[in-house]
Structure formats: C-alpha cells, structure tokens
N, C-alpha and C positions, 0 to 999 in steps of 0.2 A: 576847602572841606579843613578839618581843622588838622589833619588825619596825615603819616603822611605816604607819600606812597610809596610803594614796594613792588619793585620787580617780579619779586618769588611771590610767588604761587604754592595754594596749601589742597589740598581737598579733605574733602572732612574723613582722617581718624586720626587715630593718636599720634601717631609716629608721623604722619605728616606735621601732623599739629606739633607735635615736640619737640622739631627744628628749629622752630622760630623763635628767636635770639629777645630773650626781655629785657626791659624797659632797661637805662641806669642807674632810672632814677629810683628804680621796684627790686632791683639783683640789690643799690646800694640803699635801703632802706634795714631801717632797727625797730622796726613794730609800727604796722599794718588796719587798720578795720577793714574791715569790707557789710556796708552796707544789700539788705534786698530786700527790697521793700516796691508793693506795686499792688494791682488793682485784689490782692490776693490780699492782701491786708484790710479792705473792704467787709466781708462780711465776717472776719477775725474767725476763722472753723476751719481749727484743722492744721496746716500744712501752703506752704508756698506749690506746696500742685494741690491745692482746694477746687479747680475746673476737674483736672483731672478726677480724685477720688467722687466726687458731682456728675461729669457727664463722661469718662476716660467710655471702656470698656470692658469692664470690672466696678461702676461706682459701686462705695461705701453707700450702704442705708446708713448711715448716723450721718449722712452728708445731705442723702435724699432727704432723710426729713428734714433735717439742721434748715434746709431747702424750702420744705413742703409744708413749713410750722412756724417762718418766717417772712419772706420774698410771699407775693403775688404769683399762681400760676406758669403766667408768659418771661416772669423776668428768665435774662439771660445772661456772662457774665460779663456783657459789654457797659449791660446797665447800671456796674459796679462802675466805671469808667467816674462817672458824675459824682461819686463821692467820696472819691480818692483827695483831697486834698493835706498838702499839709497845714493848715491854719496853727496847729499848735508845735510845730517842732523848729527845734531852735537850736 
C-alpha cells in the first residue's frame, strides 16, 4: 500500500472527518487543480451526477430521453466503462 497507516479511526460524518490533519504538501501549496473525470464523461450529458439523474429515485426526464434515443434499451451504467479512454488526454 502506498497510503500511510493511521491509528486514527474516523466515522462517516463531518465532525470526525474535519479532525483529520491536512498533509503538509497540501496545506503549503500555493496553487492546485482538481479534475473530476470518470465514466460519467462518456455520455457527456449534464454532470457527474448522470447516473442519479438517469436511474435515481426521481429521474430527470431529459436524462431518460437522452438515454432512450442514444443507447440500446438494455444499456447499463457499467457499459460506459469500456468506452472510457484517455486517448486524447495530454
């Protein structure tokens, strides 16, 4: 594992998570960039919340219509994975 082992145990709430220390390299940085890129980029529709918009408890009619006209009826979110490539990323 490349992650350091920590004796500290955190619980899944903000109060606990906010007690974790920032790494020195992060805290001392002057500029940073965060790229959120994943399988949701394949359909390139709406946002990173695409799955929720398509299959969540209150689906977006626009997302459902997009999927109905663009992909086969049995298409699943996992089917996007084989199309997620970085061939033009530099």
